[in-house]
N, C-alpha and C positions, 0 to 999 in steps of 0.2 A: 720569813713568813711569820715566825713566832714574834719577832720584834714589831712587825706591822700590827699584829693582833693586840699586843700590849699597848701600843700607841693609841689604837682605837679605843680600847677599854679605858685607858687613862683619860682620854678626851671626854668620853661619856661620863666618867666619874667626876671630873672637874665641873662639868655642866650641872650634874645632879647636886653636887655640893653647893655650888653657887646659888641654885634655886632654893635649896633647903635653908640656907642662911638668910636669904631675903624673905622667905615665907614665915619661918618660925621666929625670927628675930628681926623684924622690920625696923628700919631707922625712921625717925620722925619726919625727915624731909626727903623728897624725891630728888635724885641727882639730875643735873642737866646733861644733855647728850654729850657735850664737849668737856665735861668735868673729868679730870684725870686723877682726882684724889682717890686714894686707896683706903678702904676701911681696915681697921686693925684685925689681925687674924686671932682666932681663939680655938680652943679644943672643941670638937664636935660633941654634942650631948648624946645621951642614950636614945632620945627620941629621934634624933637625926639618923643615927646608925640603924635604927629599927625599920625605917621606911625602905621597902624594897625598890630596886630600880629595874623595872621591866625591860628597859632598853638594853641594859648591860647583859641581862640573861638572854635576850633575843639575839643580840650581836654574837654572843658566844655560840648559840645554837646554829646560827647561819654561817658563821665564819668558815670559809673554805669550800662551802657547798656550791654546786653549779646550778644556776637557774636556766632551764631550757625554754626556748620560745620559738614557735614556728615562724615562718616567713609571713609577716602580717600584710605584705603587699598583695598576697593572694586573697585576703579578706576585702581589701579596698581596690581591687583590680578594675572595677567599673567606675571608680571615682576619678575626676580630672586632676592632672598635675601639670603645671606649666611654670616657666620662669619669666620674669619681666625682662624686657629688652634693655633696661638700664641696670642690669645685674652688676656689671663691672663697676659702673659709676657708684652704685650703692656701697660697694666694698670700701671705696675711698671715703664716702660720706660717713660711714660708721666709724672708720678709724679716726677721722677728724673729730667726730663728736666724743669718742672715748678719750682722745688726747686732751680734750677740753675739760674733762671732769675727773679723770683718774691720774693721780700723781704717783702712785706706787707702781714702779716699773714691772714688778713681777705680775701684779694683777692686770696691768695694761696689756702685757704680752698674752696672758691667758685669755682675756676677753677678746682680743683681736683674733686669736686662733679659733675662737668659737664660731666665727664666720656668720655673724648676725645679718650681714648684708645678703647672704644667700637665703636665709630664712625669710626676710622681708620680701625678697624677690619672688619666692614661692607663694607667700601669702597674698601678694598683690600683683599677679602677673599682667593685669590689664590697666593698672593705674598709671597716671601721668606723673611727671617729675614733681610738680608742686605738692601733690597729695603724698607722694613717696617721702618727701622731706619731712612732712609732719609725722607720718607713720614711723619713720626711722627715729626721729627725736623721741617719740613716745616709747617705742620698743626698747631703745637703748636705755632710756631713763628707767623703765620698770625692771629690766634685767639687773641693772646696777643697784637700784633701790632694794630689790629683793635679796641680792647677794649680800648686802650690808647686814641683813638680819640672819641669813642662812649660813654664811661662810664659816662661822665658828672661830674666827680670828680677829673680830672687831669688838669694841666696847659694847656696841648695840647688841650684837649677837650673844654676848655672854652676861648680860644684865637686863633683867626684865623691866626694871624701872626706866632705864635708859631707852629701852625699846619702846615703851609706851610713850615717852616724851618724843621720840623720833616719829612715831606714827602721828601723834597729834600735831606736831609742828608741820609735818608734811601735808596733812589734810588741810590745815589752816591756810597754808601757802597755795595749795591747789585750788581751794575754794576762791581765793582772791585772784589767782592767775586766770581762772575760767570766767572771771567777771561776775561772780555770784554773790559777792559781799554787798550788804546793804549800806553803802557809803555814799557820801555826797558827790565826791569828785568823779570825773569821767573815767570809767574802768577800761575803756577801749585802748588806752595807751599806758604802758608802764613807765614810771619816771626813772631817770638814771639812778637815783638813790635806791629805788625799790629793786632794780635789777642787780645793783652792786651788793645789796644786802642778802641776796639769795645764796644758799649753799651751792657748791659746784654742781651737784647733780640736779638740784631744783632749778638752777639757772637753765638747764636744758629743757625742763618742763615749761619754762617761760616761752620757749619757741612753740610748744604745743598749744598753750593757752592763747597766744597771740593769733595763731591760725584758726583755732576753734572759735574765738570771739568774732572773727570776720567771716566765717563760712557756715556757722551753725546758729540756730536760735537758742534761746534760754532753756527751753524744754529739753532739747537734745543735750545741752551741756549739763543740766541737772541730772539727767539719766546717767551720763558718763560719770559724774561725780558720785552718785549713789553706788555705782558699781565699784568705783575705786575705794570708796569708804568701806564697803563690804569686804573687798579684797584685803584692806589693811586690818580690819577687825579679825578676819579669819587667819591672817598671817600671825596676828597676836595670839590667837587661841592656839594655833599650831606651835608657836614659839614657847608658850607656857607648857604644853605637853612635853616638848623637847627638853626644856630646862628641868622639868620634874623627872624626866626619864620614864614617863608612863606611856602606855599604848592604848589608844581609844578602841571602842568597838568598830567594826567595819562600817556600819551605818553612820556612826558619828564621824568617822574619818572621811567618808564620802561627802558629808555635809561640810566639813571643814575645808577639804581639798577643793571642792567645787568653787569655793571663794578664793582660797590662797593661791591657786594656780595662776590667777590673773588673766584668764581668758575672757571673762565677761566684759571687762572694760574695753578690751580689744574689739569685741563684737559691737560694743556700744558706739564705736566710731565708724562702723561699717558704712552707714548711709552717707556720712561725710566723705569717706574714701571713694564711694561709688558715685558721688555727686547726685544723690537722689534724696527725696524727702517723703518717706512713707507716712500715710495717715496715722495719727495716734491710736485710732481704733484697731489698727493692725499691729503697730509697735507694742501696744500694751495688751493685745489679745492673747488668749490661751494658746493658740497655735504657735505664735512667735515665741512665747515664753518656753514652750516645750522644745522648740527648735534650739533655742539658746541652751537650755538645760542639757540636751543630749550632745550638742557640740562641745560644751564644757566638759562633760563626763568623758567623752571619747578622748579629748585632748589631754586631760589630766592622767588618764590611764596610760596613754602612749608616752607622755612625758615621764611618768613615774617608772615605767618598766625599763626605759632606756637610760634613765639617770640613776637607777638604784645602786649601781656599783660606785659611782661618784659620791652619792649621798652617804652611803654607809662608810666609805673611806673618810668622810668629813665628820663622822660621828653622829649622823642623823638616821634614826630608824623610822621616822615619820614618812613613810612611803607605802604605796599600795601593796607592794610585794611583801615586805616584812609584816605589815599590819594584817594582811589576809592570812599569812602563815601563822601569826600569833593567835588569830581568831578561829583557826581550824579546830575541829573536834580532835581530841588526842589520838583516836584510832586512825584518823585520816590526815594527820599533820605531816605534810611533805611538800616540797617545791613542785612536784608533779601535780598535786591537788591545786596549788596556786595557779599553775599554768592553765589548767582546765578552767578554773574559776575566772581567770582573766579572759579567756576566749569566749566563755558564756556571757560575761558582762559586756564585752565589746559588741557581740552580735545582738544582744538585747537592746543595747543603746542605739545601734545602727537601725534596728527595726523601729524604735521610737522616733529616731530622726526622720525616717521615711514617712511614718504616719504624720508627723508634724508638717513635713514638707507638702504632703498631699493636702492636708487640711488648710494650710496656708494658701496653697494655689487655688483651692475652691473658694476661700474667703475673699480673694482678690480678683476673682473672675469677672466682677461687675464692671471693671474699667480696664481698658487695654493697657494704658500707661502704668497704672498701679500693678497690674499683673506682670508686666515686663520687669518693673523694678523689683517686685517680690522674687521673681525667678533669678535676677542678678544677685539678690541677697542670699538666696538658698545656695546658689552656685558658689558664692564666696565662702560660705560656711564649709563647703566640701573642700575648697582650696586650702582653707585654714587648717583643716584636719590633715590632709595629705601633705601639706607643707611641713607640719610638725613631724609627721612620720618620716619623710625623706630627710629632713635636716637632722633629726635626732640620730639617724643611722650614719650620716656623713660627718657630723661635727666632731671635732677633736675635743669639744667640751665633755662629751660622754665616753669617748673612746670605743665606740661600738665596732669600728672597723676591725679591731683585733678579736672580736667575738663572733664574727659572721662565719658560718660554715658554707661549704660549696653549694648546698641546696637552698641557701638564703635564710636558714634557721640560725638561731643564736644560742651560744653557750656562755653565759655570763657568770664568772667566778665571783662570789660574794666575799 
C-alpha cells in the first residue's frame, strides 16, 4: 500500500515538474505531436520549488479513505433501461474497430475489457444496425481520443504543447471530414490519399463523417462540430490544471467538466440516431438547452463518482469527488460531506431535467409529429443517463464490481 502511494505521488510530481518547466521556461518553438526529441534536463529553480502542488496534498489527504455511496438506482428507479437486440453483434464490432486503431497490446486488452459494446447497446436500445455502426465508430473514437490525453503514459498526456497540437490537428481533420471546409472540390467523398493520411484513430472518425455527410444537413453537422470543439477546449483546460497540479473551485470544475466529459457531442447526434429532424426553433430553444445541460451534468457526476478510483490511481485529481472534498469548508471537510453533496446535486439536476422536459413538451404540442419526435428525444436522454449508470457499475474499466455491498451501496477505497 505504501509503495502504491509513493508511485501515485511520484506520478503527480512528474506531471507538475513537466508543467513548471514548460510554463516558466518555454522554448521558442512548439513541438509536433510525433516529435520524440527530449529537451535537456536542468536543476529546478527556487521559483519552481516554491509553487505548491494542490493535487499532491489532496492525494495524500484522500489516500486510503473510503468513499461511501448509496445505491443510485433507487434515485433513477422510474427511468427506463433497455438493451439493443444487436448487443452481441456490437461487441464484435467494437473489438474490430479497436483492433483497427490500437497497436499496443496492453491498451487493446484493457479497452476490450471495458465492454463499450454494452454501453452503446444501453444508449441506443431502439436503434437499427446502420445507425449503430456510426454511433459505435464515434463512441470508440472519442473514448480512445480522450484516453490519449488522460492516460498519463503518452507524449500528449505529459506535454501541454503536444496536447495543444493534438487538439488543433484533430479539430482541423474533423472539420474536413464533416464536410465543413470551404474548399472547391466535392467533400462528399474522401480521396484514397486523404484516407491514408489520417492517424489511426482519426481514420475511424472518417466513418462517422462519411455517414453524417449523407444523413444530416450542414446545420446539424455544424452543431456537432461546435460541441466537439468545446469538448476539446475544455479537455485542454482540464489538462492544464492537471499538469499544474492545481484544483479549481467547484463552480469552475462543473463548467470545465460539462465540456470535457464529452456528452454534449453525443447528444448532438441524437436526431440522426433517431432519424428525426426537429425544427431549429426547438433545437436552439431554451428548453432544449436546459435538457442538454442537465443531461450532461447528471452524466458527468455519475461518470466521475464511478471512475474516481481509477483516475486517482492514474494520478488525476480532476474529478468531482476530490474537487468537492478540496472545496469543503475546513470544519465540514469529509467524504461523508461529499456524498451528501453529490446526492443533492443529482436530485437538483434531475428536477431541472424534468422541468426542461415539461417545457419542451409544451413547446412542441402545436404539431403531432414534432411532439412525438420531441418525446423520443427526451426518452433517449433518459436512456443515455441510465446507460452510463448501469455500464459504469458493470464495466471492468472502473472495477466497481469489487466495491458493491449487499444492499447495492458502494464503498470505494481511494
